[in-house]
N, CA and C atoms as a LAMMPS dump frame, in Angstrom:
ITEM: TIMESTEP
0
ITEM: NUMBER OF ATOMS
405
ITEM: BOX BOUNDS ff ff ff
-5.0000000000000000e+02 5.0000000000000000e+02
-5.0000000000000000e+02 5.0000000000000000e+02
-5.0000000000000000e+02 5.0000000000000000e+02
ITEM: ATOMS id mol type element x y z
1 1 1 N 461.368 -271.231 -168.769
2 1 2 C 460.649 -272.397 -168.304
3 1 3 C 461.532 -273.623 -168.451
4 2 1 N 461.534 -274.478 -167.431
5 2 2 C 462.345 -275.678 -167.442
6 2 3 C 461.628 -276.842 -168.091
7 3 1 N 462.315 -277.966 -168.129
8 3 2 C 461.796 -279.187 -168.715
9 3 3 C 461.894 -280.281 -167.66
10 4 1 N 460.877 -281.147 -167.604
11 4 2 C 460.882 -282.278 -166.685
12 4 3 C 460.683 -283.547 -167.484
13 5 1 N 461.181 -284.654 -166.938
14 5 2 C 460.967 -285.926 -167.607
15 5 3 C 461.497 -287.081 -166.796
16 6 1 N 461.441 -288.263 -167.409
17 6 2 C 461.939 -289.487 -166.77
18 6 3 C 463.204 -289.942 -167.492
19 7 1 N 464.153 -290.41 -166.722
20 7 2 C 465.421 -290.849 -167.293
21 7 3 C 465.265 -292.077 -168.186
22 8 1 N 464.242 -292.892 -167.949
23 8 2 C 464.062 -294.055 -168.826
24 8 3 C 463.597 -293.621 -170.215
25 9 1 N 463.033 -292.421 -170.329
26 9 2 C 462.609 -291.887 -171.625
27 9 3 C 463.701 -291.066 -172.298
28 10 1 N 464.493 -290.393 -171.495
29 10 2 C 465.587 -289.562 -172.004
30 10 3 C 466.709 -289.607 -170.98
31 11 1 N 467.764 -290.325 -171.318
32 11 2 C 468.868 -290.526 -170.383
33 11 3 C 469.734 -289.287 -170.212
34 12 1 N 470.571 -289.33 -169.201
35 12 2 C 471.457 -288.206 -168.903
36 12 3 C 472.381 -287.881 -170.075
37 13 1 N 472.849 -288.907 -170.779
38 13 2 C 473.708 -288.674 -171.949
39 13 3 C 472.975 -287.814 -172.975
40 14 1 N 471.729 -288.155 -173.265
41 14 2 C 470.951 -287.391 -174.245
42 14 3 C 470.735 -285.952 -173.777
43 15 1 N 470.438 -285.79 -172.497
44 15 2 C 470.203 -284.457 -171.939
45 15 3 C 471.449 -283.597 -172.092
46 16 1 N 472.592 -284.151 -171.704
47 16 2 C 473.853 -283.405 -171.784
48 16 3 C 474.178 -283.06 -173.241
49 17 1 N 473.977 -284.015 -174.144
50 17 2 C 474.29 -283.769 -175.559
51 17 3 C 473.439 -282.652 -176.141
52 18 1 N 472.183 -282.6 -175.765
53 18 2 C 471.312 -281.543 -176.275
54 18 3 C 471.824 -280.177 -175.846
55 19 1 N 472.112 -280.032 -174.557
56 19 2 C 472.55 -278.727 -174.07
57 19 3 C 473.972 -278.399 -174.502
58 20 1 N 474.787 -279.419 -174.757
59 20 2 C 476.112 -279.185 -175.304
60 20 3 C 476.014 -278.656 -176.733
61 21 1 N 475.183 -279.298 -177.54
62 21 2 C 475.071 -278.865 -178.941
63 21 3 C 474.458 -277.473 -179.066
64 22 1 N 473.605 -277.12 -178.11
65 22 2 C 472.965 -275.802 -178.121
66 22 3 C 473.768 -274.753 -177.353
67 23 1 N 474.87 -275.192 -176.731
68 23 2 C 475.739 -274.293 -175.928
69 23 3 C 474.936 -273.555 -174.85
70 24 1 N 474.065 -274.294 -174.161
71 24 2 C 473.181 -273.716 -173.141
72 24 3 C 473.812 -273.791 -171.75
73 25 1 N 473.29 -272.962 -170.874
74 25 2 C 473.646 -272.977 -169.462
75 25 3 C 472.416 -273.423 -168.687
76 26 1 N 472.539 -274.555 -167.99
77 26 2 C 471.41 -275.14 -167.265
78 26 3 C 471.924 -275.885 -166.036
79 27 1 N 470.995 -276.147 -165.13
80 27 2 C 471.23 -277.087 -164.037
81 27 3 C 470.255 -278.239 -164.256
82 28 1 N 470.77 -279.452 -164.231
83 28 2 C 469.935 -280.636 -164.382
84 28 3 C 469.836 -281.286 -163.005
85 29 1 N 468.63 -281.301 -162.457
86 29 2 C 468.381 -281.901 -161.15
87 29 3 C 467.839 -283.304 -161.381
88 30 1 N 468.443 -284.291 -160.723
89 30 2 C 468.081 -285.69 -160.904
90 30 3 C 467.633 -286.28 -159.574
91 31 1 N 466.571 -287.049 -159.612
92 31 2 C 466.099 -287.704 -158.41
93 31 3 C 465.629 -289.108 -158.71
94 32 1 N 465.913 -290.021 -157.792
95 32 2 C 465.462 -291.402 -157.928
96 32 3 C 465.463 -292.027 -156.546
97 33 1 N 465.132 -293.303 -156.499
98 33 2 C 465.185 -294.008 -155.228
99 33 3 C 466.616 -294.071 -154.7
100 34 1 N 467.598 -293.779 -155.558
101 34 2 C 469.001 -293.793 -155.16
102 34 3 C 469.452 -292.465 -154.568
103 35 1 N 468.599 -291.446 -154.635
104 35 2 C 468.968 -290.162 -154.058
105 35 3 C 468.729 -289.015 -154.999
106 36 1 N 469.522 -287.989 -154.799
107 36 2 C 469.382 -286.741 -155.541
108 36 3 C 470.759 -286.318 -156.044
109 37 1 N 470.8 -285.858 -157.292
110 37 2 C 472.06 -285.386 -157.865
111 37 3 C 471.826 -284.174 -158.744
112 38 1 N 472.906 -283.501 -159.079
113 38 2 C 472.835 -282.316 -159.925
114 38 3 C 474.006 -282.317 -160.904
115 39 1 N 473.731 -281.847 -162.101
116 39 2 C 474.775 -281.63 -163.102
117 39 3 C 474.566 -280.226 -163.651
118 40 1 N 475.62 -279.426 -163.614
119 40 2 C 475.552 -278.055 -164.113
120 40 3 C 476.307 -277.95 -165.427
121 41 1 N 475.658 -277.334 -166.392
122 41 2 C 476.226 -277.146 -167.72
123 41 3 C 476.311 -275.644 -167.973
124 42 1 N 477.495 -275.185 -168.372
125 42 2 C 477.679 -273.767 -168.686
126 42 3 C 478.191 -273.658 -170.114
127 43 1 N 477.454 -272.939 -170.93
128 43 2 C 477.801 -272.765 -172.341
129 43 3 C 478.072 -274.107 -173.027
130 44 1 N 477.289 -275.123 -172.627
131 44 2 C 477.39 -276.438 -173.246
132 44 3 C 478.378 -277.386 -172.6
133 45 1 N 479.181 -276.917 -171.662
134 45 2 C 480.183 -277.763 -171.015
135 45 3 C 479.783 -278.09 -169.582
136 46 1 N 480.026 -279.316 -169.179
137 46 2 C 479.745 -279.717 -167.802
138 46 3 C 480.784 -279.048 -166.913
139 47 1 N 480.324 -278.309 -165.907
140 47 2 C 481.25 -277.607 -165.016
141 47 3 C 481.189 -278.113 -163.579
142 48 1 N 480.089 -278.797 -163.224
143 48 2 C 479.976 -279.298 -161.853
144 48 3 C 478.956 -280.423 -161.816
145 49 1 N 479.251 -281.427 -161.002
146 49 2 C 478.297 -282.508 -160.75
147 49 3 C 478.386 -282.842 -159.269
148 50 1 N 477.248 -283.17 -158.68
149 50 2 C 477.206 -283.52 -157.261
150 50 3 C 476.206 -284.642 -157.041
151 51 1 N 476.622 -285.633 -156.252
152 51 2 C 475.757 -286.75 -155.876
153 51 3 C 476.276 -287.297 -154.553
154 52 1 N 475.404 -287.289 -153.564
155 52 2 C 475.778 -287.688 -152.206
156 52 3 C 477.007 -286.893 -151.785
157 53 1 N 478.053 -287.576 -151.318
158 53 2 C 479.248 -286.845 -150.884
159 53 3 C 480.252 -286.632 -152.017
160 54 1 N 479.898 -287.069 -153.215
161 54 2 C 480.798 -286.975 -154.354
162 54 3 C 480.537 -285.716 -155.175
163 55 1 N 481.603 -285.162 -155.732
164 55 2 C 481.483 -284.045 -156.664
165 55 3 C 482.413 -284.308 -157.846
166 56 1 N 482.226 -283.526 -158.88
167 56 2 C 483.096 -283.632 -160.044
168 56 3 C 482.806 -284.852 -160.888
169 57 1 N 483.825 -285.315 -161.618
170 57 2 C 483.623 -286.444 -162.529
171 57 3 C 483.07 -287.695 -161.845
172 58 1 N 483.529 -288.008 -160.633
173 58 2 C 483.04 -289.207 -159.947
174 58 3 C 481.528 -289.146 -159.751
175 59 1 N 481.023 -288.005 -159.347
176 59 2 C 479.574 -287.839 -159.182
177 59 3 C 478.873 -288.006 -160.528
178 60 1 N 479.43 -287.421 -161.579
179 60 2 C 478.829 -287.53 -162.911
180 60 3 C 478.754 -288.993 -163.348
181 61 1 N 479.837 -289.755 -163.146
182 61 2 C 479.846 -291.158 -163.556
183 61 3 C 478.772 -291.952 -162.825
184 62 1 N 478.579 -291.667 -161.549
185 62 2 C 477.547 -292.37 -160.788
186 62 3 C 476.15 -292.022 -161.309
187 63 1 N 475.925 -290.744 -161.59
188 63 2 C 474.615 -290.326 -162.106
189 63 3 C 474.363 -290.904 -163.499
190 64 1 N 475.413 -291.048 -164.261
191 64 2 C 475.303 -291.599 -165.611
192 64 3 C 474.761 -293.033 -165.589
193 65 1 N 474.98 -293.74 -164.501
194 65 2 C 474.539 -295.135 -164.413
195 65 3 C 473.041 -295.271 -164.152
196 66 1 N 472.366 -294.201 -163.77
197 66 2 C 470.941 -294.29 -163.449
198 66 3 C 470.144 -294.634 -164.697
199 67 1 N 469.321 -295.662 -164.58
200 67 2 C 468.463 -296.063 -165.687
201 67 3 C 467.062 -295.497 -165.541
202 68 1 N 466.694 -295.124 -164.311
203 68 2 C 465.367 -294.576 -164.08
204 68 3 C 465.456 -293.502 -163.012
205 69 1 N 464.438 -292.711 -162.958
206 69 2 C 464.383 -291.584 -162.049
207 69 3 C 463.77 -290.421 -162.803
208 70 1 N 463.775 -289.275 -162.167
209 70 2 C 463.222 -288.079 -162.79
210 70 3 C 464.304 -287.03 -162.948
211 71 1 N 464.116 -286.19 -163.938
212 71 2 C 465.027 -285.054 -164.094
213 71 3 C 464.207 -283.791 -164.295
214 72 1 N 464.806 -282.7 -163.918
215 72 2 C 464.223 -281.383 -164.154
216 72 3 C 465.356 -280.455 -164.557
217 73 1 N 465.139 -279.73 -165.641
218 73 2 C 466.15 -278.806 -166.145
219 73 3 C 465.785 -277.394 -165.701
220 74 1 N 466.736 -276.753 -165.053
221 74 2 C 466.577 -275.367 -164.613
222 74 3 C 467.377 -274.473 -165.569
223 75 1 N 466.704 -273.68 -166.39
224 75 2 C 467.425 -272.799 -167.31
225 75 3 C 468.3 -271.807 -166.541
226 76 1 N 469.459 -271.529 -167.088
227 76 2 C 470.408 -270.564 -166.525
228 76 3 C 470.829 -270.89 -165.099
229 77 1 N 470.799 -272.173 -164.731
230 77 2 C 471.252 -272.59 -163.404
231 77 3 C 472.748 -272.374 -163.271
232 78 1 N 473.149 -271.75 -162.183
233 78 2 C 474.556 -271.417 -161.977
234 78 3 C 475.182 -272.407 -160.997
235 79 1 N 476.311 -272.985 -161.388
236 79 2 C 477.017 -273.942 -160.546
237 79 3 C 477.598 -273.242 -159.32
238 80 1 N 477.52 -273.881 -158.145
239 80 2 C 478.101 -273.287 -156.947
240 80 3 C 479.622 -273.279 -156.979
241 81 1 N 480.205 -274.173 -157.793
242 81 2 C 481.656 -274.253 -157.953
243 81 3 C 481.958 -275.014 -159.235
244 82 1 N 483.204 -274.966 -159.675
245 82 2 C 483.602 -275.735 -160.852
246 82 3 C 484.435 -276.919 -160.387
247 83 1 N 483.923 -278.114 -160.627
248 83 2 C 484.612 -279.34 -160.227
249 83 3 C 484.916 -280.238 -161.421
250 84 1 N 484.488 -279.799 -162.611
251 84 2 C 484.669 -280.601 -163.818
252 84 3 C 485.317 -279.745 -164.887
253 85 1 N 486.331 -280.302 -165.526
254 85 2 C 486.931 -279.668 -166.703
255 85 3 C 486.985 -280.726 -167.794
256 86 1 N 487.265 -280.317 -168.989
257 86 2 C 487.314 -281.272 -170.086
258 86 3 C 486.011 -281.286 -170.848
259 87 1 N 486.024 -281.992 -171.947
260 87 2 C 484.858 -282.004 -172.825
261 87 3 C 483.78 -282.942 -172.298
262 88 1 N 482.51 -282.601 -172.554
263 88 2 C 481.422 -283.509 -172.189
264 88 3 C 481.573 -284.868 -172.867
265 89 1 N 482.063 -284.874 -174.094
266 89 2 C 482.236 -286.122 -174.826
267 89 3 C 483.204 -287.044 -174.106
268 90 1 N 484.329 -286.484 -173.627
269 90 2 C 485.323 -287.281 -172.915
270 90 3 C 484.741 -287.833 -171.616
271 91 1 N 483.97 -287.017 -170.9
272 91 2 C 483.336 -287.48 -169.662
273 91 3 C 482.341 -288.601 -169.933
274 92 1 N 481.548 -288.45 -170.968
275 92 2 C 480.555 -289.47 -171.314
276 92 3 C 481.252 -290.778 -171.699
277 93 1 N 482.274 -290.681 -172.536
278 93 2 C 482.979 -291.888 -172.96
279 93 3 C 483.643 -292.59 -171.777
280 94 1 N 484.261 -291.831 -170.889
281 94 2 C 484.881 -292.426 -169.708
282 94 3 C 483.82 -293.052 -168.817
283 95 1 N 482.691 -292.384 -168.666
284 95 2 C 481.601 -292.929 -167.869
285 95 3 C 481.081 -294.232 -168.438
286 96 1 N 480.905 -294.288 -169.749
287 96 2 C 480.437 -295.52 -170.392
288 96 3 C 481.468 -296.631 -170.258
289 97 1 N 482.746 -296.279 -170.367
290 97 2 C 483.816 -297.267 -170.191
291 97 3 C 483.755 -297.853 -168.78
292 98 1 N 483.588 -296.987 -167.785
293 98 2 C 483.508 -297.448 -166.398
294 98 3 C 482.281 -298.33 -166.163
295 99 1 N 481.171 -297.959 -166.78
296 99 2 C 479.962 -298.776 -166.629
297 99 3 C 480.165 -300.158 -167.23
298 100 1 N 480.774 -300.21 -168.4
299 100 2 C 481.04 -301.495 -169.038
300 100 3 C 482.012 -302.318 -168.201
301 101 1 N 483.037 -301.675 -167.66
302 101 2 C 484.018 -302.348 -166.824
303 101 3 C 483.353 -302.893 -165.56
304 102 1 N 482.503 -302.098 -164.964
305 102 2 C 481.788 -302.504 -163.76
306 102 3 C 480.895 -303.712 -164.048
307 103 1 N 480.257 -303.686 -165.188
308 103 2 C 479.38 -304.793 -165.583
309 103 3 C 480.193 -306.07 -165.764
310 104 1 N 481.372 -305.94 -166.354
311 104 2 C 482.224 -307.097 -166.598
312 104 3 C 482.716 -307.75 -165.325
313 105 1 N 482.82 -306.971 -164.254
314 105 2 C 483.272 -307.504 -162.978
315 105 3 C 482.117 -308.035 -162.144
316 106 1 N 480.913 -307.982 -162.706
317 106 2 C 479.756 -308.462 -161.974
318 106 3 C 479.253 -307.461 -160.965
319 107 1 N 479.837 -306.297 -160.955
320 107 2 C 479.423 -305.259 -160.026
321 107 3 C 478.427 -304.337 -160.671
322 108 1 N 478.111 -303.298 -159.951
323 108 2 C 477.217 -302.297 -160.504
324 108 3 C 477.617 -300.943 -159.979
325 109 1 N 477.578 -299.958 -160.824
326 109 2 C 477.926 -298.598 -160.434
327 109 3 C 476.713 -297.949 -159.807
328 110 1 N 476.746 -297.756 -158.513
329 110 2 C 475.626 -297.113 -157.843
330 110 3 C 474.362 -297.942 -157.851
331 111 1 N 474.48 -299.261 -158.023
332 111 2 C 473.296 -300.102 -157.971
333 111 3 C 472.658 -300.352 -159.327
334 112 1 N 473.186 -299.775 -160.381
335 112 2 C 472.612 -299.969 -161.706
336 112 3 C 473.728 -299.882 -162.732
337 113 1 N 473.506 -300.479 -163.889
338 113 2 C 474.464 -300.346 -164.967
339 113 3 C 473.719 -300.301 -166.282
340 114 1 N 474.416 -299.83 -167.277
341 114 2 C 473.82 -299.734 -168.602
342 114 3 C 473.878 -301.113 -169.243
343 115 1 N 472.743 -301.615 -169.684
344 115 2 C 472.68 -302.917 -170.327
345 115 3 C 473.239 -302.873 -171.738
346 116 1 N 473.401 -304.038 -172.324
347 116 2 C 473.974 -304.117 -173.662
348 116 3 C 473.2 -303.294 -174.68
349 117 1 N 471.872 -303.421 -174.686
350 117 2 C 471.074 -302.683 -175.672
351 117 3 C 471.184 -301.179 -175.454
352 118 1 N 471.199 -300.763 -174.203
353 118 2 C 471.321 -299.331 -173.945
354 118 3 C 472.704 -298.822 -174.326
355 119 1 N 473.74 -299.621 -174.096
356 119 2 C 475.094 -299.239 -174.5
357 119 3 C 475.158 -299.043 -176.01
358 120 1 N 474.556 -299.966 -176.736
359 120 2 C 474.543 -299.858 -178.194
360 120 3 C 473.782 -298.603 -178.618
361 121 1 N 472.649 -298.333 -177.955
362 121 2 C 471.867 -297.135 -178.272
363 121 3 C 472.678 -295.868 -178.02
364 122 1 N 473.396 -295.83 -176.901
365 122 2 C 474.195 -294.648 -176.583
366 122 3 C 475.336 -294.461 -177.577
367 123 1 N 475.995 -295.536 -177.929
368 123 2 C 477.088 -295.446 -178.897
369 123 3 C 476.551 -294.972 -180.242
370 124 1 N 475.41 -295.525 -180.673
371 124 2 C 474.813 -295.085 -181.94
372 124 3 C 474.437 -293.611 -181.886
373 125 1 N 473.947 -293.157 -180.732
374 125 2 C 473.583 -291.746 -180.577
375 125 3 C 474.828 -290.86 -180.695
376 126 1 N 475.924 -291.297 -180.077
377 126 2 C 477.182 -290.542 -180.17
378 126 3 C 477.688 -290.519 -181.619
379 127 1 N 477.499 -291.617 -182.335
380 127 2 C 477.872 -291.659 -183.749
381 127 3 C 477.01 -290.693 -184.565
382 128 1 N 475.694 -290.701 -184.303
383 128 2 C 474.773 -289.828 -185.028
384 128 3 C 475.111 -288.35 -184.823
385 129 1 N 475.531 -288.031 -183.607
386 129 2 C 475.85 -286.629 -183.301
387 129 3 C 477.238 -286.221 -183.746
388 130 1 N 478.002 -287.194 -184.258
389 130 2 C 479.347 -286.89 -184.736
390 130 3 C 480.378 -286.824 -183.622
391 131 1 N 480.008 -287.251 -182.427
392 131 2 C 480.94 -287.235 -181.305
393 131 3 C 481.915 -288.394 -181.42
394 132 1 N 481.409 -289.545 -181.876
395 132 2 C 482.237 -290.694 -182.174
396 132 3 C 482.312 -290.854 -183.69
397 133 1 N 483.367 -291.509 -184.132
398 133 2 C 483.526 -291.74 -185.554
399 133 3 C 483.913 -293.185 -185.771
400 134 1 N 483.259 -293.848 -186.73
401 134 2 C 483.595 -295.231 -187.052
402 134 3 C 484.939 -295.264 -187.756
403 135 1 N 485.735 -296.284 -187.433
404 135 2 C 487.022 -296.451 -188.127
405 135 3 C 487.121 -297.838 -188.692
């Protein structure tokens, strides 16, 4: 059985971290007024992301910027191809860096960006999970 919810209640970062820590294989289907996207996780690692004509990390970064919308998790969802390599942590950190950079330029990634409070919440969550470390 899958799980459904709203991104404003549980963001994509949280969803990915849960399935990464549990080493699960799932497909996360995302929908909002901005369109439809998918992120595939295999054994806890992101292996494919798709949004509009984009695939791979670029698609993931765009989906990461969504502040609202719906998600549905499909257990054992199999990716049609592998377009992403590397750790989920590295992808998340790069995505957050891009969102912050986009915000600084007065732009927006895909029409939305992570606000200051949400950025702080995400960083604290990464610290809590041991993905980031204070120095």
